[in-house]
N, C-alpha and C positions, 0 to 999 in steps of 0.2 A: 256256583249256584244257578247260573243262567241256564245250564243244560237241564236242570230239574224243572225250572219254570217253563222252559220250552216243551218238555215232556208232558207236563200237566195241561198247559194251554192248548197243545195240539189235539187233545182229546176231550176238552171241556165243552159240555153242552152249551150252546148259545154263543160260542166264541170261535172265531177263525184266526189262527196264527198267520198273519199276513207278511211278516218279515222280522228279521233280526239284524241289529246293528252291532258289528264287532270289527274294529280296525284290523284285527289279526286274522279275519276270515273264519272259516269253520272246518278245520282239518279233521275233526273227530265226527263230523256229521251230527252235531247236537241240535241243529236247527230243525230237524225233522222234515227236511225238504223245503222249508220256507226260504224265500230269497234272503241272502245275506248281503248287507251293504256296509259301507265303511264310515258314513257320515250321517248326521242328523237330517240334513236336507233330503238326502236320498231316502231316509226312513219316512219322513213326512210325505214324500211323493207316493208312498204305497197306500196312504189313506188310513189313518189310525183313529180309533175311538179312545183307546187308552194304551199305555205302555208300562212295562215292568223295567225298573232300573236296577240291574244286578251287575254293577261294575265296582272297581275300587272306590272306597268311601270318599277319597279326596276328589272324585269326579262327580259325586252326587249333586252338588250344587250347580255346577255348570250344565249338566244334562237336564236336571230337573227344571231349572229356570228356562231352558230352551223349550222344553215340553209345555210349560205353562204359557209361555209367550205365543206358542202356536195353537193354544186351545186344546191340548191333549191331556186328559186325566192320567194320573200316574200312581202306581204302587212302587214305592221306593224301598229297597232293601234296608234293613237296619245296619248300623245306626243311621238315622235320617241324614246326618251330615258330619263332616269332620270336626265341626265346632258349633257351639250354640249360636254364634252370630250367623253362620251360614244356614243353620236350621231355621232361624227366624226369617231370613230372607226367603226361604222356600215356603214357609207358612204364609207369609204375606203375599207372595206371587200367586199361589194357587187360590188363596182367599179372594184376592182382587179379581182374578179371572173367573171366579165362580165355578171352579172345577172340583170334581171329586178327586181326593188324593189320600193315600194311606201309607203306612210304614209296615214293612214285612217282618214284624215281630212274630215269627211263626210259632214260637212256643205257646203263645196264648191259645193256639188251636190244637194243642196236644190233647188227646181224649182224657187223660188223667187230670189235666189242669182245667179243662172245660167242666168236668164233673165236680172237681173241687170248688171252683168258683161258684157253681150253682148251689152247692151245699152250704158254702159260707154265706151266700146271699140269702139263703132260706133260714139262716140262723141256727143250723144244726150244731155248730161248735160253741154257740154262745159268745161271750166276750173273747176277743182274740188277744192273747198275751204276747206271743213271739212268732216271728217268721224267720226261718233259717234255710239257706240254700247252699249247696255245694255243686260246683260245675268244674270238673277237673278232667284233664286228658293230655295226650301228647301234643307237641307243637304242630299246628296246621301250616304247611308250607305255602298254602294259597294266600296267607295273610302277610302283607309286607308294609302297609301304610299306617296301621294303628296297632296299639298294644292290646293286652288282654282285657283291659277295662272297657274300651269302646267296642271291641269285637264280641267278647263273651259276657262280661258283667252287665252290659246293657240288656241282655235277656232277663236277668234276674231283677234288675231295677224296674224294668217295665212290668214284670210279672207280679211283684209284690204290691206295687201301686194298684194294679188291676184287681188282684185277688182280695185285697183288704179294703179297697175303696178309699184309701188314705194317702196323703202326700208325705214325702220325706221331709222331716223338719231339721235334722242334723245328721252329719256323717263324720266318721273318723276312720282313716284308712292308712295302711302301710303297703308299699309295693317293693318288689325286687326285680332285677333283671339278671338272669343267670345263664341264658342261652346264647349270649353273644349278639343278640339283635338290638337295634337302637331303642326299642320300646320295652315297657315293663311286661313281664311274663307271669307274674304272680301278684295277687292282691288279696288282702283281708280287710273287710269292711264291717264296722258295727255302726248302728245308727238308731234313730228314733223316728217314728212316723208322727204325724200331727195328732193322731188319736191316742198316742202313748204306747203303741206297739213297739216292742224291741225287734231290731232287725240285725241279721248277721249274714254276710256273704263270704264264701271262700271260693276263689276262682283262680285257676292256673293252667298253663300250658306245659307244666313240668312233670306231670304224673303219668306213669305207664298205665294207671288205672283210669278208665273212662267212667265218670260218674255224673249223673244228672239227678240231683236230690232236692226236694222241696218239702219242708215240714212246717206246718202251721199248728201251734199249740194254743189252746184256749181253755175255758172253764169246764168244758165237758170232755176234753181229751185231746188227741193229736191226730191230724191227717198227715199222711206221708205219701207223696207222689214221686214215682220213678218214671221220668219221661223217656228214658231209653226203652223201657218195656211197656210204657203207657199203663202202668198199674197204679191204683189208688187204694190205700188201706186206711182204716180208722182204728186207733187204739183208744178205747173208752176208759174213762176213769172208773175205778172199781166201785161196785155197789155192795160188795160182801163185807160184813162187819169184820174188823181186824181182831183176831184172837191171840196173836202173839204180843205179849205185853211190851217187849222191847221196841217193836215196830209201831204199836198203837199209840205210843207217845209222840210219834212224828206227826207234826201238823201239816200234812201234805195230801197227796192223792196216792191211791194204790192201783195196781194193774188190773184192768178189767178185760172185757171181751175185745177180740180183734176181728175186724171184718174186712175182707178183701172184696171189693166191688167188681161185679161183672159189668163191664161197660163196652159199648161198641167202639171198635178201634179203627176209625177211618184215618187216612193219611192226612196229617196236619196241613201240608202244602195244598192239597186238593180243597180242603175246607176253607183255607184262607182265600184261595182263588174264587171259590163259589161265592163267598161273602163279598169280595170286591167286585166281581162281575155283577152281582145283584145291586150293589151300591151305584155303580156306573149306570145301571138300568133304571135308577130312580126308586128302587125298593128300600124300605127301612131295614137296615141290617147292621150287624156289629163289626166294624173294622177299627183298626188302630189309626187314629187321626194323626195328622201332622202336628197338632198342638201337643198331643200325648208324646209323640216322638221327640219333639223339642224338649219337653220336660225331662225325658230320659237322658238326652244329651247333656242338659244342664246339671243333672245329678251326677253323671259320669265325670264331668269336668270338675265338680266339687270334690269328688273322690280323689281325682288326680292332684288337685290343689291341696287337699288335706294331707295326702301322702308326701307331697313335696315340702310342705311347711311343717309337717308333723304336728298338726293341731286339729281340734274338732271344729267343724265349720257349720254354721247355720245356713239353711237354704231360704231364699226369698219365697214369698208367697207366690203360688202359681197364678197363671193368667186366669181371669174370671171365667172365660169359656172352658178352660181346662177343668176347673173345679166342678163345673156342671156335668161334663161328659164322663167324669170318673167317679161321681158320687154313687154310693150304694143305694138301692131302692129299699 
């Protein structure tokens, strides 16, 4: 992921890519000509306003704490940390230093989901009943230190909280490990949000089919977002009177119009970096805060705990500041 960050940062207006830290060097030339150093002290010597942390999850805490100690703002790739305890330490460190810090939950900046969130916030769906996601594909050989829950399911955990403006109240999960790796590679999650919305996530590294699907169903119909193609469609509840007697007795909804929205399709990573650049510059903008990243890790740990114990688990109430930053207007 680091090479993609370097690509965007090297051409981002108002930003100069001054250096890259990678103990392995840069044999592929991904640094775009910027100096490559092996240690944090060498990186600090280059003079940083902010840094992007795109390394194995197990190292996020160590590097993030080092950045906070030296007064460097940071955009830390998701998940925020390998554990909730480590994530809390990062939240505290950056808060105490008074620094801007965010988490790289890039899916929030997908054009389809940006449009969906705006439409939900405007009340176009009415009351939300259910949120369903599917995130499936082949095993990514770049991942070695966490399983599918913390690597992939954290995308969906973050997304549903952001889209609905509500917190996870309970989760029930099952996991399997079939690929010979030490961590789980498939998870099925069902849960409830605090506002009563039903949630379902299906995530795996075992499918030859790559799928990124989000469906939000409510009183006026269903939004479906495909984040691979950045397409958003709306399936409206039918408004035509039912004339078929056998079907008219069904007390539900009928199929109405389908609308596929024409939306601008800007690269999510570019939009994410524009927002973070502006935040570092003191502008009011929408980034994924460390407190929100912490909550996502807490939910992910509850998912793993539920699967291990094979029980439904309640989640504690969120931090007071988290409830403020995630509430719907």
